[in-house]
N, C-alpha and C positions, 0 to 999 in steps of 0.2 A: 396970572400966568405962572409965576413961580410955584404956586400951590399945585396947579395942574401938572407941571413938570415933576414935582415931588411924587404925586400919585402915580404917574406913569412909570417912574423909576422904581417905585415900591412894588407895583404890579409885576414888572419884569423880574425883579429880584425874587419875589415869591414864586413866580412861575418856574424860574430856573432851578428851584429845589425839587421839583417834581420830576419823576422819571419819564422818559419818552415812552410811546406806546408800542414800540417795535419789539414785541415779545418774540423770542426765538424758541422754537420747539426743541426740547432737549431729550424727551423720552415720551413715547406713546405706545403703551402696551396694556393689554387687559382693560381697555376702555378707561385708562387713567393717563391723562396728558399732563406733562410737566414742562413748563416754560421758564425761561430766565430772561432778564434784560438788565442792561447797564443803568445805573442811577447817577445822575449828575453829581460830580464831586465826591463820589463814594467808591471805594475800592471793591466792595463786595456786591455781587449781583443780587437782584431781587428775584424771588421765585413765585410762580403761580401754578396752582394745580386745579384742573377742571375734571370733574368726573360725575357720573350718576351712580348712586349706590342704592341697594335695596334697603327699604326701611323709611321711617318717617323722620322729619326734623326733630320731633320730641325724643325719639330713640337716640339720635345722634347727640343731642344736647346732653342727655343723661350720661352717655359715655364720656363726653368732654368734661362734665362736672365731676365724674368719678376719678378724682386726681390720683388717688392711691393706686389705681390700676393703669395709669398712663404707661408704666413700663411694659404692659402687655402689647402696646401698639405703637407708641411714639418711638421712633428710631433712636437707638443709643441711650435712652433714658433708663437708668437702673433703679432710681428711687424718686418718688414724688410725694410731696406733703402739702396739705393746706395749712397756711400760716394764720390767715385771718379770713373769716367769713363775714363780709359786710351785709350780705343779703343772700337770698336764694339764687340771685343772678349776678352777683358781684363778689369775687373772692381773690385773695392774694395767695400764691403758692410758690413752692421752691422745688426745683428739680436738680438731680445730679446725673451727669451723663458720662458714659465711657467714651474715651477717645483712643484711637489706635496709637500704639507705641511709635515714636517716643513723645507724642504730644500729651501734655498734661490734661487730666480730666477737667470738664467744665461744670459749673453750677450756675443756675439762673433763678432769679426772683422776678415774678411777673404778676400783673393784675389782669383778671379776666372779667369782661363786662358783656353780658348777654342781653340783647334787645329783640323783642318780638313785634311783628306786625300782624295784628289780629285779623285784618281784612283778608289777607291771602295766605296766612300761615308761615310767611317768611320769617327767618331768624337771622340776625347778624350778630357776630361776636367780635369784640375788639380785645386784643391782647397786647400789652406793652410792658417792657421790662422796668424794674425798680432796682437799679444797681445797688443803691446804698441803703436799702431797707433792712438788710442784715449785715453784720460784720462779715468780712470775707473769711472763707473756711480754709483751713490748712489743707494742702494737697490738691486744691482746686483753683482754677482761674475763673473769676466771676465774669460772666458775659456782660459787657458794658452796655450793649444796646441790642434790643430785639423788639420787633413789632410785627403783628400779624392780624389778619382779618379773615373772618369766615362769612360767606354769603350762602345761606342754606335755604333752598326753595323746594316746596313740595311739588311732586309730579304725580300724574295718574298712575294707577297700578302699583301703589305702595313703593314708590321710588322717590329719591331726593337728589336734586342737582346741587352740587357743591362747587363753589369757587373759593379757593384758599390762596391768600397772598401773604408772603412772608419775607421779612428782611432781617438780617442779623449781622452784627460784628462780633465774632467769637472771642475777641480779645487775645492777649498774648502775642506770640511771635509767629503765628501761622501765616505763611505767605498767602496773599489774596488770590494769586493764580491757582494755588493748590485747592483752596476752598471752592473757587469758581469752577474748577475742572470736575469736581465731584459733587456739585451742589444739588443735582437732581436725585441722587441716590436715596438720601434720607426721606424726603417727602414721598417719593414713589413707594418705598417699603412701608412707610407709615400708613399710607392709604390702602395698600394691599392688606395689611393687618386689620385696619378699620373695617374693610369690606368683610373679612372673615368673621369678625365679631358681630357685625350687623346681620350677616347671613345666618349665623347660629341663633340669633335672637328672633329670626323670622321663619324658622323651620315649622 
């Protein structure tokens, strides 16, 4: 009996760390929907983007893997560099991002893992931060925690369905209420730019 009680308590503890399913629609324009939700015991909200873009999963993956050109579409990023390529589908990279005055610019080190499901052409991507991989850089606040996932599914007529989920603690002294109030802006603008790039690739 004590063992069963222990298992029950453990399951409850683990479940409490996962966010609730009550996504709140924050922005829905140009067929790009951005949602947010509160996460238990976390000040910053989680973001979800859902959209359908022109192009194939392979084309989208090529854009994501082209780290040097992330500034062309990832909101706020001014420089991006691959630090270590473990394989064609697994790499560690570093980004530097502009922040509006008077907030200090941020930098991020993260690992990207790409997984393919051959049966239906689906691709999933996991991204998680590696805060201590590099020494902190003068003039930047290192993002202490960031986690993202991509679910990329091919559709008929050369289209792709994307579900992107993202959670971040930007570090430093930025108030959570300020981040949460503007949290839909970056993802929406990023996917608008991503759409432009894919559309040019499919002319």
